[in-house]
C-alpha angles and dihedrals in degrees: 000000000000091000091051091055094049090053093048107050107009097148108034122138124226118239094201129072119263142152089263091095089072092060091052088063088065095041091252127143121236131194116221115186128179140149124265119259142118151225087052114206090004136115091259095045112151144171126211103239094210091057091047089055091048089050091051092051089050093052091047094053093046093048099040 
């Protein structure tokens, strides 16, 4: 699974804030992974459960 993801979206930019910007200063790559959703920090904030499950699977594969 991990290899498939690297091939698919190897150079995507994150639209949210993260600490990855600090790595860029030193010309280092960073991986940012999050589930899909919308209306962040608002009353109608939501997360797509299928993407949360996929993210869990990715974390499990990377960690284990």
